[in-house]
N, C-alpha and C positions, 0 to 999 in steps of 0.2 A: 123838215122838208123832205119830201115824198122821194121814192126811187124814182119814181117816172120824172119830176122836177128837176131832179140831177141827172137827166138825160139816159134812165135806165128804166127803161119800159119793163115791167116784170113779165108782162104777156109775150116780149120778144125774146124771155129766157125759156119758156115753156118748151119742153121736148128735147132742149138741147143735151147732149152728153155730157159726162163729168168732164171730161176735157175739154169739150169747147167752153162749157161755164166758168172752168178754172181761166181759162185762157180770156174770155171776156170780161172777167173781172179781175183778173191779174191788171190787165190794160187800164181798165177802167180807175183802179187804184193807183196805178205808176202817174196815171194823167195827172189824178186831183189831188193824191197824195192825202194830206187831213181834210180835205173839201169832199173825199167820198165817204167818209165816217158815216154822217147820217143817212145817205143813200144806202151803203151795205149794211147798217145796223137795221134799216128800217126791211130788208130782205130778209137777213137772219135771224128776225123777230118774228115778222109778221107773212113771209112768202107762203103762198100756199101749197106751193111745189117742195117737196123735202129735200130732193136734189139742190134745186137751186138755197134754201136755207145752208144746207151744207157748205155747197161753195162760196157763199158770202160770208160763212165763220172764218172759213179757210183764209179768205182774201182781208178779212179785218185782223187775222192772226200774223199773216205776212207783215201787213203793214204795223202792228204791236211789236215785231222783231226788229223793225228798225225807228222806232220808239215812237211811232205814230200810233196812238190809243183813244178810246173814245174816254169822254171824262165820267166820272162815275153817276151811276142813274141818280135822277134826283130824289126820289121817294125814300122812304127810311132806308138805313141801310141796317143789315144783320146787327141785332142787339150783342153786344160782348159785356159780360158779367163783368165786372170788375176784378182784375187779378186775372181773367184766361185768357191765355197766348190765342190769337188766332195767326191761319197763314196768310200771309201777303203777297209773296213770289215764291216761284218755283223753278226748277232747273232740270232738265234731264236727260240724260248721254243717249247715243245710239247702244245698241245690244251687242255683247262681244260673243264670239264663240261657243261658249260656256251656257248662253242665256242669262246672264248678269248685265247690269248698267246701273249706274250712279246717279243717285237721286238726292238732291237739295232742296230742302223747303224752308223758308225763312220763315218763322213766328214772331209778331208782334204783340207785346203786352198790353194792357189796357194805359200802361203809363208810356207806352213808344219803344220800352226797349226792344232789343232784339237778338233771338236767337237763333241761330242755324242749324237743323237737322240735318246730318249728311249721313248717307246710307247708300251700302250696296245691295239691291236685289237680285234674287234671282227666279228663275222662272220655275225652275226644279224646287228646291229645298225652301225659298221666302228670302227672310232677313240674313245675308250674312257678316255686314259690318255695321259698325255703328259709330258715329264720331260727331262732334259739333259742340256747342257752348254758347255762350252769349257772344255776343259779335257787333261790332260799330258798324255805322255804315259804310265809313272809308276802308275801315277792312276788309267789309265784305265784297267792294269794288276790287280793292289790290286782289284778293283771294279770286274772284273770277275772272279778272285779267289774267292772273299766273294758270289757272285751270285752263282757258281757253287756249293757252299757247301751250301748256303741254299735254291735253289732251288727244290721242288719236282717235278718237269717236268724235262724230258730231255731237255738241251740246248745245240745248235749244232750251231756250225759257219757255215757260206751258202756264196756261194756269192753274193757282194752286189746287183747284179741287181735283183735278186730272192725277197730280203726282200724289194726293193723299189717299186715292182710290186707288193706286197702283200698290201703294205700300198697304193698304187695309187689305188687297189680292193677298199680296205676300204674306202677311198675318192667317188669310184663312188657311193658305197652304200648309202654314205650321199647325193649324188646328186639326188639318185632316192625315198630317203625316205622324202626329202626336208627338211635336217636336216645339222646343221655345224658341226666340230669337235670341240675340247675345242678350246676357245679362244688362251690359250696357245701354240698352233699347228702354229699360224700365222707364228711366224719367221721361222718356217721350210719349211712353203707351198713352195716356190720359188723353192726349191732344187726335187721337186715332178712335177714339172709343165707340164713338157713333157713326163713324165713316163706312159707308159701304165701298165695295169693290169696282173697281172702274170697266166699265164696258171697253169692249175689243173697239180700236177705230173702225167705223163705216169702209166699207169695201164696193167699188163699183162693180157690175155685171162682170163676168169673167169674160175675158179676149183671149182665146186660143192663140192667137199671132203674136201675142204680147208675153202668154206663160210659155212659149216655145222660146221666147228671147230672154227668161229672166236667168236662164243660166249664165248670161251676159253680168248680172251683180256679183256672181263670184271672183270677177276680175277686180272689183273695187277695192281699195285698203280697209276699208271698212267692215268688209263681209270675208276678209283672206282667211277670218279663223273660222269660219263656218265648216263644220263637217260632221259626220257622226263621229260616237266616241270611238277611236281604235280600238280602245280595248275591248270592245265588244265583238268585233270583227277580229279577232286574232287568230281564231282559229280556221275563218273562209279565207284570212290573207295565206295562211300558210298552204292549205287547199290548192288556192290560184298559184302559188308560186309553183308548187308541185305540178299543175297543170301543163304550166306555160313550161316545164324545163323536165319534161318526163321525154324518158329516151325510147320509150314507146314508139315503132313505127306507126304513125297515124296522121291522116291527113291534118291539113291547117283548118279546114273547115271544123272536122271534131273538135279540134282544141279551141276553136271560137267558140263553139257551142257550148262547149263544157265552162269555158270563161264565165259566158253570159250568164248559163243556166246559176253559177256562184253568184252573179252579182245582182241577179233577179231576187234568189234567196234571200240574199241580205235585205235588199229594200223591205221585199214581203214581211220580214221578221221582225224588223227594226220600226217601221214606220205603222206603229200598233195606229188606234184610233186616236190616244191619248197622245202619242209622239206627233199625228199629224195634226192636232189640236193646238199643241206646242209651238211645232214648226210655223205652221200658220199664223200664229197669233205673233212670231218673231217679225216672220216678213212684214205682216199688217203693221207693227210699230214701227219698221223702219221707210215702210212706205210713208208714215206720218213724218218722220224724223226729214225723210229728205223732202215731203211737199212744204214742211216749216222752214227748211232751208235752202226753197229755190231751185230744186234740183226734179225739175218736174218728170224728165223723162224716166230718172231712177225711182220715181216714186210710183209710178205707174206701173214700171216692171214688178217691183217690189209689190204691189197691191194684187199684178197678176198670178204670183207666184203665192199668195197667201189664199187665193181664191181657187187654186187647185189644191191645196192642203187642205181648205174648208170644205171641200167636195168630197165627203166621205165614198162615193159612188165611182169617181176617178180613180182610174189605175196609176200607180206610180211607178209600174216596173218599166214604161219606156218614156216615162217624162224625162226631158234632158236635165232638169234641175235636180231632181230626185236621185239620179244616175252618177252626177254630177258629185253631190254631198256623199254618197256610198263610195264610189268610186276612190275619192280622196283618202278617205278611214282607212279604206282596203292597202292602198299605196303606204300611207303612215305604219300602218302594224306592221308592213311588210319590213319599213324601215328599221322600227322598233326590235322586230324580230332578229334582224342582220346586224343590231349592234350600232347602226349610224346615227339614231336618234336614243333620247330618254323618253320612256312611257309619260313620265312626268310633265317632259316639256309639250304633248301635243294632248294631254287628256282634258276632255271637253267638261269633267266631273269640276264644278265649282268649289 
């Protein structure tokens, strides 16, 4: 069945914004359920417009989260050598304030046995924790239910290839740093031997209005722990405190200018090109998570934030989100210096 036969004329989708495409295809999927799969698959695979293909893939993914999935393609499935496990399901958590996320990948052997690889991957140091082993389907479902009940971050099922690519990306970090993953990763290492690092999620064009509003994300429970590392701004926090409490007779304007200069210096120093790339990727990944969990407004704000950090020419010293990330770190560093918080409790190091 073609997209037009299902009531979706591809020509009517051309030129629509990402948001409009998402809204139209989401409504179509909600109305038709499983009946929307052929049309959406047709768009995802053959639409001339790349934006339409991406929107169709997102709509298909949202349906899969509700248990509505396309049947396996009829052409020959990948040939799996006897005894060689291959990834059949995968799950990802959101990202915490240190840049870490949980990753579960279920591998299945040639005879149907399952093995669950459970990892914590961090965007600064690579793989930090490894667990898992053989698991039955019943045990897997019980573990998933328990995890969803206890997990503070969103927990999303994804295509196995995406999770494999994120682990490959973490392994590339180890190679760059000259470090090694935990020894317990050894049993899983062969499963990732030929996997390429994952590409970042696609981002829409920058939207200045949404970018200015992206500071609202810091009010979400999932992003409450996002801020610069207080340890890196300890001396700046002391200087800021001294400026606020100075007994010198100076105007409020001069005090405000001094405090502003300290904040701007922190932003310029801490958001290096590499840090900007890392923060942009974090927000892009959270945009993907929010989109997969039907939180379109939060997804749009996170994508706009990611676009700001990805734009190497954009100044961050006046941007509400980067200012808030730095201000949070300065405030927490002051609390540590005053003995009201332990440094280890607010450290952003994994």
